[in-house]
C-alpha positions, 0 to 999 in steps of 0.5 A, a space after each residue: 956446413 954443419 961445422 960452420 953452423 956450429 962455429 956460428 952458434 958458438 960465436 953468438 953464444 960467446 957474444 950474447 951478453 955484449 950484444 944484449 947490452 948493446 940492444 938494451 942501451 939503444 932501446 932505452 935511448 929510443 924510449 927516452 928520446 921518443 918521449 922527450 922529443 915528442 911535439 907539444 900535445 903528443 906522447 908515446 906509450 911504451 907497451 910492456 915497459 918494465 916487463 922482461 922483454 926482448 932486448 932489441 925491440 920496442 912496441 909503442 903507441 904514438 898518442 895525443 895527450 889530453 883529457 882522454 889519451 888516444 892514439 894519434 894516428 893509425 899504425 897503418 898510415 904511420 908505417 906506410 909513410 915511414 917505409 916510404 922514407 926508408 924506415 922499416 917498422 912493424 905494426 902492432 905485435 910481431 905475431 900479428 904482422 899484416 893483420 888490420 886493427 888492434 893487436 890481440 896481444 896488446 888487447 890481452 895486455 889491457 891496452 885500450 883499443 884506441 891506443 893499440 890501433 896506433 902501436 908500432 914496433 921498432 927494432 935495433 940490430 948489432 950495427 945500429 948506432 945511437 945516431 941511427 936511433 936519433 934519426 928515426 925518432 925525428 922521422 917518426 915525429 915528423 911523419 906523425 905530423 905529416 900524416 895528421 896534416 894530410 888527414 886534416 886536409 882530406 
């Protein structure tokens, strides 16, 4: 078992650059698409954009765009509905999974609480394809509109 672990570690190290490039390309595509495909009046704020980040993850907030940018919906409602559709995303920062309210990490990054409350985390893996990313982006925006429609009729 130890020899197997050693061999697995060797393979990961040997392929790390290729895997990291794959992740970065998919996340760059996701970040572009989540903005470009936003419905009128909505947008996405990418947290940590331009910073040295983990290559396979994007933390972002869905926002309403207007005079005062604000979170469009709570992350809790969006994550719950996306999970029902088979899309696994996280809420806030990874180190605050399961905590209700805005992530202390995002607040420390000077993200306004109203935007931090709507932050969700999307990750890709080695098997993720561009088509998968495109499907998730479409489902995110579809789900945002559903959640807001439900809130408006409640």
